[in-house]
C-alpha positions as CSV (number, residue, x, y, z in Angstrom):
1,M,-18.4,-0.8,-21.6
2,D,-16.2,-3.2,-23.6
3,K,-17.9,-5.3,-26.1
4,I,-17.4,-9.1,-26.9
5,N,-18.8,-10.1,-30.1
6,I,-20.1,-13.6,-30.7
7,L,-20.8,-14.8,-34.2
8,I,-22.9,-17.9,-34.7
9,N,-22.8,-19.8,-38.1
10,K,-25.1,-22.8,-38.9
11,I,-22.9,-24.9,-41.2
12,D,-24.1,-24.6,-44.8
13,R,-22.9,-27.9,-46.3
14,S,-24.5,-27.2,-49.7
15,Y,-22.7,-23.9,-50.0
16,L,-19.4,-25.4,-48.9
17,D,-19.8,-28.3,-51.4
18,N,-20.7,-26.1,-54.3
19,N,-17.8,-23.7,-53.7
20,Y,-15.3,-26.0,-52.2
21,S,-12.4,-25.4,-54.6
22,E,-12.6,-21.7,-54.5
23,L,-13.2,-21.4,-50.8
24,L,-10.2,-23.8,-50.1
25,K,-7.9,-21.7,-52.4
26,G,-8.8,-18.5,-50.5
27,L,-8.0,-19.8,-47.0
28,Y,-5.1,-18.6,-45.1
29,K,-2.1,-21.0,-45.2
30,D,-2.4,-22.8,-41.8
31,R,-6.1,-23.4,-42.1
32,K,-5.8,-24.6,-45.8
33,E,-3.2,-27.2,-44.6
34,A,-5.3,-28.3,-41.7
35,V,-8.4,-28.7,-44.0
36,K,-6.5,-30.7,-46.5
37,K,-5.5,-33.3,-43.9
38,F,-9.1,-34.2,-43.3
39,N,-10.3,-37.3,-45.3
40,N,-14.0,-36.8,-44.5
41,K,-16.4,-34.0,-45.0
42,A,-17.7,-34.2,-41.4
43,A,-14.4,-32.9,-40.3
44,V,-13.9,-30.4,-43.3
45,Y,-17.1,-28.6,-42.8
46,P,-16.5,-27.0,-39.4
47,S,-12.7,-26.5,-39.9
48,M,-13.3,-24.6,-43.1
49,T,-16.2,-22.6,-41.6
50,A,-14.0,-21.6,-38.7
51,G,-11.3,-20.4,-41.0
52,L,-13.6,-18.4,-43.2
53,M,-15.2,-16.9,-40.2
54,L,-12.0,-15.6,-38.8
55,M,-11.0,-14.3,-42.3
56,R,-14.2,-12.4,-42.7
57,V,-13.9,-10.7,-39.3
58,Y,-10.4,-9.8,-40.0
59,E,-11.2,-8.3,-43.4
60,K,-14.1,-6.3,-41.8
61,L,-12.0,-5.0,-39.0
62,Y,-8.8,-4.2,-40.8
63,G,-9.8,-3.7,-44.4
64,E,-7.0,-6.3,-45.5
65,S,-7.2,-9.7,-47.1
66,G,-7.7,-12.5,-44.7
67,C,-5.8,-15.1,-46.8
68,D,-2.6,-13.5,-45.6
69,I,-3.1,-13.6,-41.9
70,I,-0.6,-15.6,-39.9
71,V,-2.0,-17.7,-37.0
72,K,0.5,-18.7,-34.4
73,K,0.2,-20.3,-30.9
74,G,1.4,-19.0,-27.6
75,E,3.3,-20.9,-25.0
76,S,0.2,-22.5,-23.9
77,G,-0.9,-23.4,-27.4
78,K,-3.6,-20.7,-27.6
79,P,-4.0,-19.3,-31.2
80,Y,-3.5,-15.6,-32.1
81,I,-3.0,-13.6,-35.2
82,F,0.6,-12.4,-35.6
83,G,0.9,-8.7,-35.6
84,R,-2.5,-8.0,-34.3
85,D,-2.1,-7.8,-30.5
86,G,-5.3,-6.0,-29.8
87,F,-7.4,-8.6,-31.6
88,K,-8.4,-11.6,-29.4
89,F,-10.6,-14.5,-30.6
90,N,-11.7,-18.0,-29.8
91,I,-13.6,-20.5,-31.8
92,S,-15.6,-23.7,-31.0
93,H,-17.8,-26.1,-33.0
94,S,-20.4,-28.8,-32.3
95,G,-22.8,-30.6,-34.6
96,D,-24.3,-28.1,-37.0
97,Y,-22.8,-24.9,-35.4
98,V,-19.5,-23.0,-35.5
99,V,-19.3,-20.1,-33.1
100,M,-16.6,-17.4,-32.7
101,A,-16.0,-14.9,-29.9
102,Y,-13.7,-11.8,-30.6
103,Y,-12.6,-8.6,-29.0
104,L,-10.7,-5.7,-30.4
105,G,-9.5,-3.1,-28.1
106,E,-6.6,-1.8,-25.9
107,K,-7.2,-4.0,-22.8
108,S,-5.5,-7.2,-22.2
109,C,-8.4,-9.4,-22.8
110,E,-8.4,-13.3,-22.9
111,L,-11.4,-15.1,-24.4
112,G,-12.7,-18.7,-24.4
113,I,-15.9,-20.0,-26.0
114,D,-17.5,-23.4,-26.1
115,I,-20.6,-24.8,-27.7
116,E,-22.3,-28.2,-27.1
117,K,-25.6,-29.8,-28.2
118,I,-27.8,-30.8,-25.3
119,K,-28.5,-34.5,-25.7
120,P,-29.6,-37.2,-23.4
121,R,-26.5,-38.9,-21.9
122,D,-26.8,-41.9,-19.7
123,E,-23.3,-41.2,-18.4
124,D,-23.9,-37.6,-17.3
125,M,-23.5,-38.3,-13.6
126,R,-20.6,-40.7,-14.1
127,I,-18.6,-38.0,-15.9
128,A,-19.6,-35.4,-13.5
129,N,-18.6,-37.5,-10.5
130,R,-15.2,-38.2,-12.1
131,F,-14.2,-34.7,-13.3
132,F,-16.5,-32.0,-11.6
133,T,-16.5,-30.4,-8.2
134,K,-19.1,-31.2,-5.5
135,S,-21.0,-28.0,-6.0
136,E,-21.3,-28.8,-9.8
137,I,-22.2,-32.4,-9.2
138,D,-24.9,-31.2,-6.8
139,Y,-26.3,-28.7,-9.3
140,I,-26.4,-31.4,-12.1
141,S,-28.1,-33.9,-9.9
142,D,-30.7,-31.5,-8.7
143,G,-31.8,-31.6,-12.3
144,L,-33.1,-35.0,-11.9
145,E,-36.2,-33.6,-10.1
146,C,-37.1,-31.4,-12.9
147,S,-35.9,-33.4,-15.9
148,D,-33.3,-30.9,-16.5
149,I,-30.2,-33.0,-15.9
150,D,-28.9,-32.9,-19.5
151,S,-29.2,-29.2,-19.8
152,R,-27.5,-28.6,-16.5
153,F,-24.7,-31.0,-17.4
154,Y,-23.9,-29.0,-20.6
155,K,-24.1,-25.7,-18.9
156,V,-21.5,-26.7,-16.5
157,W,-19.4,-28.5,-19.2
158,T,-19.4,-25.5,-21.6
159,M,-18.5,-23.1,-18.9
160,K,-15.6,-25.2,-17.7
161,E,-14.4,-25.7,-21.4
162,A,-14.7,-22.0,-22.1
163,Y,-12.7,-21.2,-18.9
164,I,-9.7,-23.5,-19.8
165,K,-9.8,-22.2,-23.3
166,M,-9.7,-18.6,-21.9
167,T,-6.7,-19.5,-19.8
168,G,-5.0,-21.4,-22.5
169,K,-4.1,-24.3,-20.3
170,G,-6.5,-26.6,-21.8
171,L,-6.8,-30.1,-20.2
172,S,-3.5,-29.5,-18.4
173,Q,-5.7,-27.7,-16.0
174,R,-7.7,-30.0,-13.8
175,L,-11.4,-29.6,-14.3
176,D,-12.0,-30.0,-10.6
177,S,-9.5,-27.2,-9.6
178,F,-12.4,-24.6,-10.1
179,S,-16.1,-24.5,-9.7
180,V,-18.5,-22.8,-12.1
181,Y,-22.0,-21.7,-11.2
182,P,-24.4,-21.5,-14.3
183,E,-27.2,-19.7,-12.5
184,E,-24.8,-16.9,-11.3
185,L,-22.4,-17.2,-14.2
186,T,-19.4,-17.1,-11.9
187,V,-16.4,-19.2,-11.2
188,T,-14.6,-19.8,-8.0
189,D,-11.2,-21.6,-6.9
190,A,-12.3,-25.1,-5.8
191,D,-10.0,-25.1,-2.8
192,T,-10.6,-21.6,-1.4
193,C,-14.1,-21.0,-2.8
194,K,-12.9,-17.5,-3.6
195,L,-14.9,-15.7,-6.3
196,N,-12.7,-14.8,-9.4
197,S,-14.2,-11.4,-10.0
198,D,-11.9,-10.7,-13.0
199,I,-13.8,-13.4,-15.0
200,N,-17.0,-12.6,-16.9
201,Y,-19.3,-15.1,-18.3
202,D,-22.3,-15.1,-20.7
203,M,-24.4,-18.1,-21.8
204,R,-27.2,-18.6,-24.4
205,I,-29.2,-21.6,-25.6
206,I,-29.9,-21.5,-29.3
207,D,-31.6,-24.4,-31.2
208,N,-30.8,-26.8,-28.2
209,Y,-27.1,-25.9,-28.1
210,V,-25.5,-24.2,-25.1
211,I,-23.0,-21.5,-25.9
212,S,-20.8,-20.3,-23.0
213,V,-18.3,-17.4,-23.3
214,C,-15.7,-16.5,-20.8
215,A,-13.6,-13.3,-20.7
216,A,-10.9,-12.0,-18.4
217,G,-9.0,-8.8,-18.2
218,I,-11.7,-6.2,-19.3
219,G,-14.2,-6.0,-16.3
220,K,-17.9,-6.0,-17.1
221,A,-18.6,-6.5,-20.6
222,E,-21.4,-6.4,-23.2
223,Y,-22.0,-9.6,-25.1
224,C,-23.3,-9.0,-28.6
225,Y,-24.7,-12.1,-30.7
226,S,-25.0,-12.2,-34.4
227,Q,-26.1,-15.1,-36.5
228,I,-24.3,-15.1,-39.9
229,T,-24.1,-17.0,-43.1
230,L,-20.9,-17.3,-45.2
231,D,-22.8,-16.5,-48.5
232,K,-23.6,-13.0,-47.4
233,P,-21.6,-10.0,-46.4
234,L,-20.6,-9.9,-42.7
235,C,-22.6,-7.3,-40.8
236,M,-21.3,-6.6,-37.3
237,R,-22.9,-4.5,-34.5
């Protein structure tokens, strides 16, 4: 069975502040330039953490310096590491966390990951009614009866975000063109209701954050989660 690895990092602002100059200097070119453009630490923290996580994984897998990697974007804008066709990755951040999903293998795998913090939102149903499908709206609204509406909203939201990140189409793909089912971890075409059996999902709730991972092209997969910190060597299962 193929393995999808998910790394979870709780942003260590103290570590980043105390080692900022050294960490910035060691970042790969594209990420370094991106970090320099931010004028506030709230934006710097997740961007720098994401770059460091990608570098640590690359160094562990290939035994080469991560500062030399070249990250490019495909036709749809999805990032990839130039010269490493077998390595697929996707990164997301929200609040205190940065998460990264990656796959290394011979199959033509595509990945998407999204993380969101569960928080009360008065506009949950307004957003759902505007962007989601009927089955998703019904699932979320049913949460009113068990005070679970916010959790259900973010389960749907992260599954949909992970899906459009996996396809690489982003918001050019209508959110109501497909339906996700958090309880079954499946996705269907909204018009035909046909199950897309090539898509695998996994979902975890950690520290009141929902993490959804979407993978295609590898069949049934094992999802392995690891919580990491940047101040310690990376240990991967």
